[in-house]
TORKELUM-272490 format. One record per residue (C-alpha): x, y negated, z; residue number from 0; residue in one letter. Coordinates in nm, 4 decimals. Each point is the difference from the previous one (the first is absolute). Example, Ala and Ser with C-alpha at 12.3 -4.5 7.8 and 13.67 -1.06 7.14 Angstrom:
BEGIN
NODE      east     north        up  pos  code
NODE    1.2300    0.4500    0.7800    0     A
NODE    0.1370   -0.3440   -0.0660    1     S
REM end
This chain:
BEGIN
NODE      east     north        up  pos  code
NODE    0.0802   -1.4812   -1.2141    0     D
NODE   -0.2437    0.2789   -0.1081    1     L
NODE    0.1982    0.3321   -0.0759    2     V
NODE   -0.0682    0.2806   -0.2713    3     A
NODE   -0.0719    0.3367    0.1870    4     W
NODE   -0.0833    0.1987   -0.2936    5     G
NODE   -0.0539    0.0022   -0.3872    6     W
NODE   -0.1824    0.2203   -0.1951    7     S
NODE    0.1217    0.1594   -0.1944    8     P
NODE    0.2775    0.0219    0.2249    9     P
NODE    0.2471   -0.3122   -0.0599   10     A
NODE    0.2839    0.0888    0.2675   11     H
NODE    0.2129   -0.2984   -0.1193   12     E
NODE   -0.2921   -0.2396    0.1118   13     L
NODE   -0.0837    0.1336    0.3110   14     I
NODE    0.1213   -0.2908    0.2353   15     G
NODE   -0.0752   -0.2712   -0.2282   16     L
NODE   -0.0668   -0.3128    0.1544   17     R
NODE   -0.2554   -0.2867   -0.0878   18     Y
NODE    0.0372   -0.3227    0.1450   19     R
NODE   -0.2584   -0.1605    0.1823   20     P
NODE   -0.1878   -0.2265   -0.2441   21     G
NODE    0.1098    0.1442   -0.2790   22     E
NODE   -0.2064    0.2022   -0.2894   23     G
NODE   -0.3050    0.2147    0.0189   24     I
NODE    0.0603    0.1916    0.2703   25     T
NODE    0.1032   -0.2642    0.2768   26     E
NODE   -0.3495   -0.1652   -0.1211   27     R
NODE   -0.1797    0.3276    0.0307   28     V
NODE    0.1017    0.0454    0.3623   29     A
NODE   -0.0395   -0.3912    0.0962   30     A
NODE   -0.3591    0.0150   -0.1376   31     T
NODE   -0.1291    0.3227    0.0290   32     G
NODE   -0.1381   -0.0174   -0.3474   33     E
NODE    0.0417    0.1967   -0.2883   34     P
NODE    0.1927   -0.1030   -0.2685   35     Y
NODE   -0.0573    0.0549   -0.3570   36     V
NODE    0.2445   -0.0491   -0.3124   37     S
NODE   -0.1167    0.0990   -0.3161   38     P
NODE    0.3210   -0.0977   -0.1568   39     A
NODE    0.2837    0.0429    0.2877   40     I
NODE    0.2863   -0.0979   -0.2188   41     W
NODE   -0.1790   -0.3173   -0.0940   42     Q
NODE   -0.1117   -0.0513    0.3457   43     D
NODE    0.1575   -0.3187    0.2207   44     S
NODE   -0.0330    0.1408    0.2981   45     L
NODE    0.1544    0.3246   -0.0588   46     A
NODE    0.3591    0.0134    0.1409   47     H
NODE    0.1607    0.3349   -0.1796   48     I
NODE    0.3592   -0.0250    0.0988   49     G
NODE    0.2632    0.2084   -0.2048   50     P
NODE   -0.0029    0.2976    0.2137   51     A
NODE   -0.3719    0.0439   -0.0775   52     A
NODE   -0.0007   -0.1456   -0.3862   53     A
NODE    0.1528    0.3233   -0.1317   54     G
NODE   -0.2467    0.2674    0.2146   55     W
NODE   -0.2770   -0.2500   -0.1054   56     M
NODE    0.0684   -0.0341   -0.3758   57     Q
NODE   -0.3015    0.2085   -0.0898   58     A
NODE   -0.2711   -0.1956    0.2414   59     V
NODE   -0.1950   -0.2289   -0.2160   60     R
NODE   -0.2869   -0.0715    0.3092   61     S
NODE   -0.0315    0.0147    0.3347   62     N
NODE   -0.2378    0.0252    0.3042   63     I
NODE    0.1071   -0.0860    0.3197   64     T
NODE   -0.1813    0.0723    0.3429   65     F
NODE    0.0865   -0.0463    0.3839   66     P
NODE    0.0258    0.2978    0.1904   67     L
NODE   -0.2201   -0.0383    0.3290   68     R
NODE   -0.0200    0.1964    0.2859   69     T
NODE   -0.3743    0.0658    0.1724   70     T
NODE    0.1116   -0.3085    0.2487   71     Q
NODE    0.0185   -0.2209   -0.3482   72     G
NODE    0.3613   -0.0608    0.0235   73     D
NODE    0.2141   -0.0166   -0.2864   74     I
NODE    0.2915    0.2730    0.0014   75     V
NODE    0.0568   -0.0365   -0.3515   76     G
NODE   -0.0906   -0.0383   -0.3909   77     V
NODE   -0.0406    0.2356   -0.2755   78     M
NODE    0.0801   -0.0849   -0.3388   79     H
NODE   -0.1873    0.2249   -0.2813   80     V
NODE    0.1677   -0.0474   -0.3606   81     G
NODE   -0.1199    0.0551   -0.3250   82     M
NODE    0.1555    0.0479   -0.2926   83     G
NODE   -0.2580   -0.2129   -0.2402   84     E
NODE   -0.0780   -0.3373    0.0399   85     H
NODE   -0.3689    0.0201    0.1636   86     Q
NODE   -0.2069   -0.1918    0.2413   87     S
NODE   -0.1175    0.2601    0.2836   88     F
NODE   -0.3832    0.0895    0.0168   89     T
NODE   -0.1635   -0.0123    0.3090   90     E
NODE   -0.0410    0.3432    0.0123   91     E
NODE    0.3769    0.0551    0.0008   92     E
NODE    0.0415   -0.2697    0.2482   93     Q
NODE   -0.2102    0.1748    0.2492   94     R
NODE    0.1809    0.3431   -0.0556   95     L
NODE    0.3226   -0.2117    0.0791   96     V
NODE   -0.1412   -0.1733    0.3045   97     T
NODE   -0.1114    0.3821    0.1246   98     A
NODE    0.3359    0.1285   -0.0485   99     V
NODE    0.1649   -0.3003    0.1527  100     S
NODE   -0.2169    0.0237    0.3001  101     E
NODE    0.0815    0.3684    0.0369  102     I
NODE    0.3786   -0.1014   -0.0734  103     G
NODE   -0.0239   -0.2957    0.2683  104     G
NODE   -0.1461    0.2544    0.2725  105     N
NODE    0.2448    0.2415   -0.0722  106     A
NODE    0.3171   -0.2467    0.0563  107     L
NODE   -0.1711   -0.0829    0.3324  108     D
NODE   -0.0048    0.3241    0.0834  109     R
NODE    0.3584    0.0769   -0.1045  110     A
NODE    0.1180   -0.2969    0.1789  111     L
NODE   -0.1936    0.0720    0.3474  112     A
NODE    0.1398    0.3447   -0.0591  113     M
NODE    0.3915   -0.1315   -0.0445  114     E
NODE   -0.0232   -0.2546    0.2779  115     L
NODE   -0.1957    0.2824    0.2356  116     L
NODE    0.3151    0.2470   -0.0925  117     E
NODE    0.2470   -0.3104    0.0568  118     Q
NODE   -0.1372    0.0053    0.3406  119     R
NODE   -0.0115    0.3131    0.0451  120     V
NODE    0.3649    0.0238   -0.0554  121     A
NODE    0.1038   -0.3013    0.2276  122     E
NODE   -0.1751    0.1805    0.3078  123     R
NODE    0.1427    0.3055   -0.1161  124     T
NODE    0.3398   -0.1839    0.0419  125     A
NODE   -0.1223   -0.1444    0.3186  126     D
NODE   -0.0937    0.3333    0.1336  127     L
NODE    0.3306    0.1497   -0.0668  128     A
NODE    0.1906   -0.2923    0.1473  129     A
NODE   -0.2472   -0.0030    0.3066  130     A
NODE    0.0864    0.4039    0.0342  131     N
NODE    0.4013   -0.0551   -0.0349  132     E
NODE   -0.0227   -0.2299    0.2560  133     R
NODE   -0.2429    0.2542    0.2184  134     L
NODE    0.2749    0.2240   -0.0714  135     K
NODE    0.2848   -0.1722    0.1508  136     E
NODE   -0.2002   -0.1165    0.2849  137     L
NODE   -0.0627    0.3923    0.0551  138     D
NODE    0.3445    0.0763   -0.0647  139     R
NODE    0.0851   -0.3106    0.2599  140     M
NODE   -0.2360    0.1376    0.2704  141     K
NODE    0.1588    0.3744   -0.0016  142     S
NODE    0.3127   -0.1159    0.0038  143     V
NODE   -0.1173   -0.2413    0.2992  144     F
NODE   -0.1773    0.2988    0.1697  145     V
NODE    0.3279    0.1992   -0.0473  146     S
NODE    0.2158   -0.2721    0.1236  147     D
NODE   -0.2602   -0.0474    0.3277  148     V
NODE   -0.0313    0.3847    0.0608  149     S
NODE    0.3708    0.0415   -0.0164  150     H
NODE    0.0838   -0.2791    0.2675  151     E
NODE   -0.2520    0.1268    0.2191  152     L
NODE    0.0966    0.3781   -0.0108  153     R
NODE    0.3107   -0.0657    0.1768  154     T
NODE   -0.1282   -0.1418    0.2859  155     P
NODE   -0.3157    0.2033    0.0467  156     V
NODE    0.2553    0.2963   -0.0045  157     T
NODE    0.1606   -0.1527    0.2687  158     N
NODE   -0.2778   -0.0540    0.1956  159     F
NODE   -0.0823    0.3983   -0.0897  160     Q
NODE    0.3697    0.1281    0.1174  161     V
NODE   -0.0523   -0.2096    0.2987  162     Y
NODE   -0.3446    0.1180    0.1112  163     L
NODE    0.1111    0.3326   -0.0419  164     E
NODE    0.3023   -0.0835    0.2507  165     L
NODE   -0.2295   -0.0871    0.2244  166     L
NODE   -0.2065    0.2867   -0.0114  167     D
NODE    0.2498    0.3136   -0.0135  168     H
NODE    0.3071   -0.1948    0.0932  169     G
NODE    0.1579    0.0493    0.3727  170     S
NODE   -0.1958   -0.2319    0.2187  171     P
NODE    0.3259   -0.1640    0.1418  172     Q
NODE    0.0629   -0.1467   -0.3386  173     K
NODE   -0.3814   -0.1461   -0.0155  174     R
NODE    0.0854   -0.3466    0.1344  175     E
NODE    0.2928   -0.0459   -0.2239  176     R
REM end
């Protein structure tokens, strides 16, 4: 499905409106990559204006639809330009809309790249945070181990020191014992 991301003027109730594959002007332009001009949108058999958009589009009489392309030529969306009167769009108007759609396609491409980059950064940050927590746990375990080993070695070493002290300073008769 193609999904509506924006409308101008804003129509928040239409954000998320879905266009099914094979349906309407939007899908045709997305599939073919060719602009589509509809001088009388309400009489156009290819126009599938659903109930959600019908009220909002009452004032629209003609429409021109262009693909939004990236600099690599990939189609990342479709842009509709509606007019309040029935008209065929001149070549100059079509060139203008083409230029705007190219700018829009590149902007969408950059926005999608930034979104993907931000998502990857968030994933890596979460991975690093998890690794950091694991390292903290390992450091705590190492500290406990060193403390335990130190404690376990301290008693025998202290005993050796006491015996060496006794050998060095104790009475000579008790040295063998």
